[in-house]
LUMFIVO-985751 format. One record per residue (C-alpha): residue number from 1; x, y, z. Coordinates in Angstrom, 3 decimals. Example, Ala and Ser with C-alpha at 12.3 -4.5 7.8 and 13.67 -1.06 7.14 Angstrom:
2
   num          u          v          w
     1     12.300     -4.500      7.800
     2     13.670     -1.060      7.140
# end
This chain:
590
   num          u          v          w
     1    164.625    111.840     65.053
     2    161.472    111.198     63.023
     3    163.137    108.147     61.459
     4    164.040    106.777     64.901
     5    160.483    107.336     66.165
     6    159.081    105.607     63.084
     7    161.439    102.634     63.513
     8    160.507    102.419     67.197
     9    156.824    102.409     66.237
    10    157.428     99.610     63.733
    11    159.386     97.649     66.356
    12    156.674     98.037     68.993
    13    153.992     97.112     66.470
    14    155.843     93.915     65.596
    15    156.434     93.121     69.268
    16    152.794     93.568     70.189
    17    151.415     91.631     67.239
    18    148.429     89.469     68.133
    19    148.038     85.768     67.407
    20    144.450     84.669     66.847
    21    142.586     81.405     67.429
    22    139.133     80.081     66.731
    23    137.584     76.866     67.974
    24    134.252     75.312     66.947
    25    132.320     72.194     67.910
    26    130.308     70.930     64.944
    27    131.308     67.318     65.671
    28    130.923     67.487     69.444
    29    128.967     64.241     69.503
    30    132.248     62.497     68.626
    31    134.336     64.580     71.045
    32    135.964     66.539     68.268
    33    136.777     70.240     67.980
    34    138.067     72.169     65.009
    35    140.806     74.692     65.758
    36    142.251     77.397     63.533
    37    145.148     79.704     64.366
    38    146.905     82.591     62.635
    39    150.473     83.688     63.405
    40    151.170     86.909     61.457
    41    154.196     89.186     61.027
    42    156.796     86.416     61.195
    43    160.435     86.685     60.233
    44    161.878     84.583     57.432
    45    162.745     81.597     59.586
    46    160.623     78.483     59.838
    47    157.868     78.682     62.459
    48    157.939     75.991     65.120
    49    154.659     75.317     66.892
    50    153.998     72.720     69.548
    51    151.533     71.297     72.012
    52    152.329     71.748     75.672
    53    153.575     68.823     77.736
    54    152.545     70.379     81.065
    55    149.675     72.354     82.524
    56    149.618     75.110     85.181
    57    148.820     73.603     88.562
    58    150.063     70.153     87.548
    59    153.594     68.894     88.142
    60    153.858     65.918     85.765
    61    154.138     65.488     82.004
    62    150.985     65.141     79.891
    63    151.484     64.517     76.190
    64    148.690     66.634     74.722
    65    150.072     66.318     71.180
    66    148.678     62.789     70.935
    67    145.140     64.151     70.421
    68    145.966     66.516     67.544
    69    145.490     65.368     63.948
    70    144.583     66.548     60.427
    71    146.931     69.520     60.790
    72    147.287     71.801     57.751
    73    149.295     74.971     57.253
    74    148.876     77.715     54.649
    75    150.325     81.159     53.991
    76    148.437     84.448     53.708
    77    147.314     83.518     50.176
    78    145.979     80.128     51.209
    79    148.816     78.148     49.648
    80    149.888     74.955     51.409
    81    153.101     75.067     53.443
    82    155.620     72.343     54.148
    83    155.318     70.684     57.580
    84    157.968     68.540     59.263
    85    158.136     66.949     62.713
    86    161.375     67.629     64.637
    87    160.055     65.774     67.701
    88    156.779     64.196     68.909
    89    155.470     67.480     70.310
    90    156.301     69.963     67.556
    91    155.618     70.925     63.954
    92    158.084     72.968     61.891
    93    156.471     75.052     59.141
    94    158.707     76.475     56.441
    95    158.298     78.504     53.262
    96    155.742     80.957     54.675
    97    155.357     84.573     53.542
    98    155.317     86.095     57.030
    99    151.976     84.547     57.946
   100    151.113     81.003     58.946
   101    147.513     79.821     59.153
   102    146.963     76.528     60.935
   103    143.977     74.223     61.040
   104    143.679     70.976     62.990
   105    141.264     68.685     64.737
   106    141.369     67.893     68.417
   107    139.979     64.823     70.141
   108    138.938     65.679     73.711
   109    137.079     63.362     76.079
   110    138.256     63.885     79.652
   111    136.858     66.702     81.760
   112    139.086     67.549     84.714
   113    141.710     70.126     85.616
   114    144.251     68.852     83.094
   115    142.488     67.705     79.945
   116    139.648     68.867     77.722
   117    136.291     67.363     76.920
   118    133.988     68.123     74.020
   119    130.568     66.496     73.779
   120    126.935     67.411     73.226
   121    126.662     68.891     76.733
   122    129.707     71.167     76.846
   123    133.170     72.157     75.729
   124    135.330     71.895     78.830
   125    138.663     73.321     77.723
   126    142.001     73.267     79.459
   127    144.001     75.552     77.191
   128    147.337     73.615     77.097
   129    145.388     70.497     76.110
   130    143.594     72.375     73.346
   131    145.694     74.956     71.506
   132    148.954     74.764     69.581
   133    151.368     77.584     70.381
   134    154.797     78.965     69.460
   135    157.366     79.368     72.217
   136    159.110     82.071     70.156
   137    155.929     84.184     70.175
   138    155.106     83.822     73.867
   139    155.158     87.583     74.527
   140    152.444     88.273     71.974
   141    148.867     88.946     72.981
   142    146.257     86.399     71.957
   143    142.664     86.669     70.787
   144    140.424     83.624     70.735
   145    136.908     83.165     69.406
   146    134.794     80.368     70.851
   147    132.407     79.572     68.002
   148    129.156     78.222     69.445
   149    127.058     78.327     66.248
   150    126.515     74.565     66.475
   151    125.268     74.954     70.069
   152    123.618     78.380     70.360
   153    122.420     77.725     73.931
   154    125.996     77.473     75.194
   155    127.511     80.331     77.205
   156    131.169     81.034     77.987
   157    132.842     81.245     81.405
   158    136.554     82.019     81.653
   159    139.074     84.349     83.280
   160    140.098     85.629     79.829
   161    139.235     89.265     79.161
   162    136.002     89.615     77.220
   163    136.259     91.761     74.080
   164    132.971     91.333     72.226
   165    130.544     88.557     71.371
   166    132.409     85.259     71.739
   167    135.838     86.877     71.434
   168    138.263     86.976     74.371
   169    141.876     87.971     74.834
   170    144.977     87.207     76.889
   171    147.935     89.581     77.253
   172    150.486     86.831     76.613
   173    150.898     83.091     76.177
   174    151.218     82.261     79.872
   175    147.953     83.972     80.798
   176    146.252     82.206     77.906
   177    147.557     78.807     79.012
   178    146.421     79.532     82.570
   179    142.815     80.280     81.552
   180    140.525     77.217     81.503
   181    137.165     77.776     79.858
   182    133.755     76.175     80.339
   183    131.319     76.499     77.429
   184    127.875     75.099     78.157
   185    124.389     76.005     79.260
   186    125.612     76.521     82.814
   187    123.929     78.301     85.719
   188    125.606     81.375     87.182
   189    125.679     82.974     90.624
   190    127.833     85.918     91.699
   191    128.425     88.387     94.500
   192    130.618     91.391     95.186
   193    133.242     91.552     97.932
   194    135.775     94.350     98.343
   195    135.073     95.489     94.799
   196    135.817     92.068     93.326
   197    133.172     90.040     91.494
   198    133.099     86.395     92.629
   199    131.328     84.216     90.042
   200    130.317     80.566     90.158
   201    129.470     78.938     86.817
   202    127.914     75.532     87.464
   203    127.236     72.965     84.749
   204    125.038     70.340     86.406
   205    121.684     68.580     86.390
   206    120.479     69.838     89.751
   207    117.904     72.383     90.829
   208    118.104     76.130     91.272
   209    117.397     75.676     94.982
   210    120.314     73.270     95.382
   211    122.644     75.722     93.660
   212    121.413     78.613     95.826
   213    122.137     76.647     99.005
   214    125.533     75.561     97.725
   215    126.472     79.074     96.657
   216    125.799     80.395    100.152
   217    128.444     77.953    101.389
   218    130.826     79.159     98.682
   219    130.237     82.741     99.843
   220    131.094     81.836    103.450
   221    134.306     80.116    102.332
   222    135.400     83.190    100.394
   223    134.705     85.460    103.369
   224    136.531     83.258    105.883
   225    139.587     82.882    103.682
   226    139.711     86.606    103.084
   227    139.803     87.112    106.851
   228    143.039     85.103    107.096
   229    144.931     87.286    104.661
   230    143.113     90.517    105.427
   231    142.097     91.119    101.833
   232    141.220     89.458     98.563
   233    143.860     89.320     95.853
   234    143.599     92.023     93.232
   235    142.012     89.789     90.612
   236    142.764     90.685     86.995
   237    139.785     92.399     85.356
   238    138.075     92.513     88.785
   239    136.691     88.953     88.681
   240    137.290     85.472     90.012
   241    135.395     82.568     88.418
   242    134.688     79.074     89.712
   243    134.236     76.728     86.726
   244    132.315     73.728     88.052
   245    131.102     70.630     86.215
   246    129.207     68.216     88.448
   247    128.195     65.585     85.919
   248    128.337     61.777     85.763
   249    130.712     61.703     82.776
   250    133.489     63.968     84.098
   251    136.535     62.993     86.181
   252    136.803     64.290     89.735
   253    139.401     67.029     90.143
   254    140.170     70.547     91.242
   255    142.724     72.856     89.642
   256    143.630     76.392     90.624
   257    144.471     79.231     88.263
   258    145.281     82.899     88.712
   259    141.707     84.213     88.631
   260    139.667     81.028     88.312
   261    139.530     77.394     89.292
   262    138.237     74.175     87.738
   263    135.990     71.950     89.865
   264    134.834     68.602     88.478
   265    132.927     65.799     90.182
   266    130.659     62.915     89.244
   267    128.561     63.618     92.355
   268    125.616     65.973     91.881
   269    124.588     68.421     94.587
   270    121.407     66.464     95.289
   271    123.208     63.130     95.626
   272    125.936     63.969     98.106
   273    127.816     66.699     96.274
   274    126.542     69.404     98.608
   275    128.831     67.915    101.236
   276    131.295     65.991     99.089
   277    132.311     68.739     96.674
   278    132.588     71.764     98.945
   279    136.014     70.808    100.272
   280    137.496     71.190     96.798
   281    135.997     74.682     96.610
   282    137.757     75.557     99.869
   283    141.082     74.076     98.755
   284    141.199     75.655     95.328
   285    140.128     79.135     96.383
   286    142.837     79.213     99.078
   287    145.281     78.768     96.206
   288    144.309     82.228     94.943
   289    146.709     83.393     97.641
   290    148.908     80.384     98.395
   291    150.616     79.180     95.189
   292    149.150     81.583     92.643
   293    150.600     84.681     94.319
   294    152.527     83.381     97.329
   295    154.434     81.400     94.744
   296    157.494     79.126     94.961
   297    160.524     80.352     93.069
   298    160.980     76.750     91.927
   299    157.864     77.073     89.732
   300    159.010     80.272     88.028
   301    158.973     80.561     85.113
   302    156.522     77.768     84.381
   303    157.855     75.486     81.656
   304    155.408     74.123     79.075
   305    158.063     71.856     77.521
   306    159.438     69.995     80.550
   307    158.326     68.830     83.965
   308    158.107     71.483     86.686
   309    159.729     70.305     89.943
   310    159.322     72.192     93.211
   311    160.742     71.768     96.705
   312    157.857     73.673     98.303
   313    154.746     71.618     97.601
   314    154.515     70.604    101.271
   315    153.755     74.299    101.855
   316    151.979     75.281     98.626
   317    149.716     72.237     98.553
   318    150.085     70.867    102.086
   319    149.353     74.020    104.088
   320    146.488     74.713    101.684
   321    145.170     71.228    102.510
   322    145.382     72.017    106.211
   323    143.175     75.058    105.718
   324    140.710     73.169    103.481
   325    138.824     71.529    106.337
   326    139.573     74.222    108.894
   327    137.825     76.815    106.737
   328    134.760     74.576    106.416
   329    134.578     74.428    110.201
   330    135.035     78.172    110.597
   331    132.373     78.811    107.966
   332    129.909     76.579    109.838
   333    129.665     74.138    106.923
   334    130.887     71.248    109.076
   335    130.826     70.862    112.845
   336    133.959     70.960    115.004
   337    133.392     67.252    115.707
   338    133.293     66.454    111.988
   339    136.433     68.490    111.392
   340    138.373     66.707    114.135
   341    137.105     63.329    112.911
   342    138.294     64.215    109.421
   343    141.857     64.754    110.627
   344    142.247     61.084    111.568
   345    142.788     59.542    108.150
   346    145.448     62.030    107.065
   347    147.193     61.956    110.436
   348    147.473     58.157    110.539
   349    148.588     57.972    106.913
   350    151.507     60.307    107.611
   351    152.374     59.180    111.147
   352    152.491     55.461    110.346
   353    154.259     55.674    106.991
   354    157.759     54.177    106.765
   355    158.470     56.621    103.937
   356    159.712     59.221    106.422
   357    162.796     57.023    106.801
   358    163.700     57.850    103.205
   359    162.444     61.360    102.412
   360    161.677     64.619    104.203
   361    158.851     66.973    103.075
   362    161.099     68.738    100.568
   363    162.091     65.441     98.973
   364    158.459     64.292     98.971
   365    157.697     67.451     96.990
   366    160.309     66.384     94.452
   367    158.243     63.228     93.801
   368    155.356     65.234     92.288
   369    156.376     64.624     88.651
   370    155.897     60.905     89.265
   371    152.578     61.061     91.144
   372    150.590     64.152     90.117
   373    148.296     62.412     87.623
   374    151.413     60.938     86.034
   375    151.145     57.548     84.344
   376    153.471     54.543     84.387
   377    153.119     50.839     83.745
   378    155.778     49.390     86.049
   379    155.002     48.618     89.713
   380    156.176     51.054     92.373
   381    156.691     50.839     96.130
   382    154.925     54.011     97.197
   383    153.360     52.380    100.266
   384    156.882     52.418    101.711
   385    158.605     55.318     99.983
   386    156.077     58.134     99.456
   387    153.804     60.347    101.521
   388    151.657     62.784     99.595
   389    152.937     66.329    100.046
   390    149.271     67.303    100.417
   391    148.929     65.108    103.499
   392    152.442     65.566    104.883
   393    152.198     69.334    104.617
   394    148.695     69.298    106.069
   395    149.697     67.608    109.333
   396    152.773     69.846    109.581
   397    150.562     72.888    109.046
   398    148.348     71.609    111.854
   399    151.369     71.148    114.113
   400    152.782     74.574    113.328
   401    149.442     76.249    113.964
   402    149.003     74.541    117.346
   403    152.643     75.121    118.301
   404    152.307     78.832    117.475
   405    149.138     78.999    119.561
   406    151.176     77.829    122.552
   407    153.049     81.121    122.092
   408    149.834     83.166    121.689
   409    150.511     83.323    117.943
   410    148.811     81.477    115.065
   411    149.308     80.210    111.545
   412    146.779     82.700    110.130
   413    149.070     85.613    110.938
   414    152.110     83.768    109.577
   415    150.271     83.192    106.297
   416    149.196     86.843    106.262
   417    152.825     87.904    106.718
   418    153.789     85.637    103.807
   419    151.077     87.314    101.758
   420    152.331     90.789    102.665
   421    155.981     89.903    102.019
   422    155.761     87.693     98.932
   423    152.177     87.322     97.726
   424    150.877     90.839     97.308
   425    154.085     92.139     95.655
   426    154.323     88.798     93.775
   427    157.919     88.040     94.712
   428    158.607     84.289     94.391
   429    159.868     82.703     97.604
   430    162.440     80.067     98.492
   431    162.344     77.584    101.384
   432    164.802     79.819    103.209
   433    162.385     82.729    102.722
   434    159.631     80.727    104.432
   435    161.977     80.015    107.316
   436    163.032     83.653    107.624
   437    159.417     84.790    107.535
   438    158.660     82.434    110.416
   439    161.700     83.821    112.249
   440    160.397     87.344    111.740
   441    157.010     86.320    113.121
   442    157.888     83.866    115.909
   443    161.607     84.288    116.504
   444    164.723     82.717    115.033
   445    164.954     79.922    117.605
   446    161.348     78.864    116.980
   447    161.770     78.942    113.183
   448    165.086     77.093    113.178
   449    163.680     74.391    115.448
   450    160.620     73.808    113.248
   451    162.462     73.778    109.926
   452    165.473     71.768    111.105
   453    163.338     69.035    112.688
   454    160.324     68.793    110.407
   455    161.213     70.269    106.984
   456    164.932     69.554    106.481
   457    164.504     66.365    108.510
   458    161.497     64.078    108.917
   459    160.863     64.057    112.656
   460    157.272     64.252    113.866
   461    156.043     66.834    116.384
   462    154.652     65.984    119.830
   463    151.028     65.879    118.734
   464    149.759     64.554    122.051
   465    150.838     67.752    123.794
   466    149.716     69.947    120.905
   467    146.262     68.380    120.852
   468    145.908     68.585    124.617
   469    146.257     72.362    124.680
   470    143.213     72.730    122.359
   471    141.097     70.159    124.148
   472    141.693     67.108    121.972
   473    142.759     63.631    122.985
   474    144.648     61.022    120.988
   475    144.770     57.303    121.716
   476    145.289     53.848    120.226
   477    143.199     50.701    120.582
   478    145.804     48.231    121.820
   479    143.240     45.411    121.768
   480    142.713     45.591    117.996
   481    144.801     43.188    115.896
   482    146.648     44.452    112.818
   483    147.726     42.609    109.678
   484    148.913     45.370    107.388
   485    147.965     45.672    103.709
   486    144.487     45.866    102.297
   487    142.978     42.827    100.590
   488    140.496     42.334     97.771
   489    138.368     39.670     96.149
   490    139.312     37.658     93.064
   491    137.850     34.576     91.378
   492    140.624     32.521     92.969
   493    140.326     33.914     96.489
   494    141.406     36.884     98.548
   495    144.478     38.716     97.272
   496    146.885     41.153     98.920
   497    145.928     44.423     97.231
   498    148.861     46.670     98.190
   499    152.529     46.422     99.032
   500    152.926     45.508    102.721
   501    154.443     48.365    104.680
   502    157.873     47.858    106.185
   503    157.485     46.534    109.708
   504    153.916     45.322    109.303
   505    153.076     41.687    110.169
   506    152.498     40.890    106.490
   507    155.867     42.384    105.531
   508    157.737     40.522    108.245
   509    156.047     37.256    107.223
   510    157.200     37.708    103.629
   511    153.837     38.376    101.936
   512    153.749     40.365     98.725
   513    151.181     42.287     96.744
   514    149.120     39.952     94.505
   515    149.570     36.950     96.790
   516    146.291     34.991     96.927
   517    145.330     33.842    100.419
   518    143.739     30.399    100.216
   519    143.438     29.286    103.837
   520    144.079     30.692    107.312
   521    144.555     28.284    110.220
   522    143.372     25.521    107.849
   523    140.032     27.279    107.206
   524    139.207     28.301    103.636
   525    139.170     32.055    103.010
   526    136.490     32.564    100.373
   527    136.231     36.335    100.273
   528    137.372     39.630    101.792
   529    134.686     39.445    104.468
   530    136.035     36.098    105.714
   531    139.501     37.604    106.103
   532    138.324     40.786    107.813
   533    136.220     38.763    110.250
   534    139.273     36.668    111.101
   535    141.418     39.726    111.818
   536    138.701     41.518    113.801
   537    138.202     38.487    116.077
   538    141.935     37.931    116.601
   539    144.178     39.505    119.218
   540    147.537     41.215    118.949
   541    150.225     38.578    119.229
   542    148.136     35.804    117.631
   543    149.819     33.786    114.896
   544    147.894     32.911    111.737
   545    149.150     30.092    109.525
   546    148.426     31.026    105.916
   547    148.429     29.005    102.736
   548    148.813     31.234     99.696
   549    149.313     31.071     95.971
   550    152.107     33.085     94.359
   551    152.833     32.802     90.655
   552    151.220     29.367     90.550
   553    153.116     28.005     93.556
   554    151.581     27.162     96.945
   555    153.481     28.679     99.891
   556    153.011     28.452    103.648
   557    153.497     31.558    105.819
   558    153.095     32.379    109.503
   559    151.876     35.865    110.323
   560    152.106     37.183    113.875
   561    149.586     39.987    114.313
   562    150.467     43.249    116.062
   563    148.564     46.010    117.803
   564    146.735     48.320    115.398
   565    149.019     51.380    115.022
   566    146.151     53.718    114.075
   567    145.424     56.658    116.349
   568    141.997     58.064    117.148
   569    141.774     61.828    117.577
   570    138.630     63.183    119.233
   571    137.332     66.114    121.235
   572    138.103     65.721    124.928
   573    134.886     66.467    126.795
   574    136.857     66.640    130.049
   575    139.339     69.233    128.779
   576    140.120     72.272    130.900
   577    138.260     75.503    130.325
   578    141.492     77.021    129.048
   579    141.840     74.271    126.449
   580    138.190     74.573    125.434
   581    138.639     78.313    124.973
   582    141.765     77.708    122.855
   583    139.824     75.220    120.702
   584    137.011     77.721    120.240
   585    139.466     80.396    119.157
   586    141.085     77.979    116.714
   587    137.920     76.695    115.041
   588    135.541     79.664    115.204
   589    134.690     82.088    112.418
   590    136.911     85.137    112.099
# end
């Protein structure tokens, strides 16, 4: 018995062995970090380490290995080990004595939710873009030391568990990879709600007063979102941290994580960011429930070696997008009029897209690996074949909410039921689960009708009736002429800047992206303003004779303008008292 207990102890000790990392920033001026890692207690086989190709919250491939160089490997005695490259993302290290020590340099110069940036102002670290790992050791705990000796004024903000000094830990590889870290001389605000500590670390060039005002808006967002679900998530270690960089040299983004979120913007609080950045705060914090814990089965387990494809992004991202602006209205950050005005762009983008002829919301979700910050060099036809699952899901969330309100129900309670059923117990859901949850809440007939028409198919709801019952009106300007694609200025003239949508006047006339418009009705078109003036002073049904240049050839085209298909959604001042009351209930604070 003693022998068995001893062997069990040895086995558990080996299983729980900790991998350690250290990162320092002596050459930050040149966007370089130095990383060391130790993988102890290995078996006799070669150790394979790799850089991730994906990042939690993103759905496309990102080849982080391209920024790693000067990699060295030694054993426990400091002797060099043999390194080979089985593929572009991995390093195989053989001949070790049970321990492998790694050292490498990392180039990092993009601050957003996917990449890392190191410079004289901060170390903005997305973990998959920063640290080499071993898939075979993914169950091990991890300790990491952020060495700030070269920048003693820098502080550390992260969801990782603090151990001591600059040392933090993660219970396993996935938690580590999901833990972005901001290291800088940031400002910090925090408040307590339901026993959870909500922190906001802001790296910016603004004033304390600006941050105080902004943080009060953040507080109202947190409170209003909590009211939807009835409670905050049980955040690990009792904290949730916003990691915000509002600086001119970052790239605008927002990226959710289990107990934190990254917020980056080039717009400072004093120069429009007070209004322009707060929507991202609303969107990303809603993800603490919807996607981080109310989580699609299609994203489990998250794969760091291949693309992660999901059928549920219309719900995970789209319904979150619906609540983004709604929460701002409920929190009093924007007016009801501003909220309704803000719906217009998204609504028209989805309603007037020919892409619904090809794909439903599930299939649009499948496109994420090609569009979610993915890169390609060949032209695509997304103007005709793709609707963002953010936007598509947002207008469907709006429709479902208003349709439920016709039945004296609402989307808030449906989301709360999803939280109770799948989020709080952290049981991944399927599309069928979402449908069955709606059936439980609103009845099988209601759920089947919504999913069969708008999720499994690509019909559009009767928005005119839905808007009417909350005191909104929707209309088109049938006197406004419509050409189709956007145009831009070049040295040679005005060019067609996007693929013409199927059915648009430009499409039917045979125009293509990159065509250069030289004349219209024999008059020279010198710039974009000339063209826009021509369209704005024309009428639907007018024919414009165009001379254009395509690949060095001069072509003649006739374009017959149509009525502008764009809708205008606005508050109906003449709505019934019942509709006004319904609108108040929909948009007011909870």
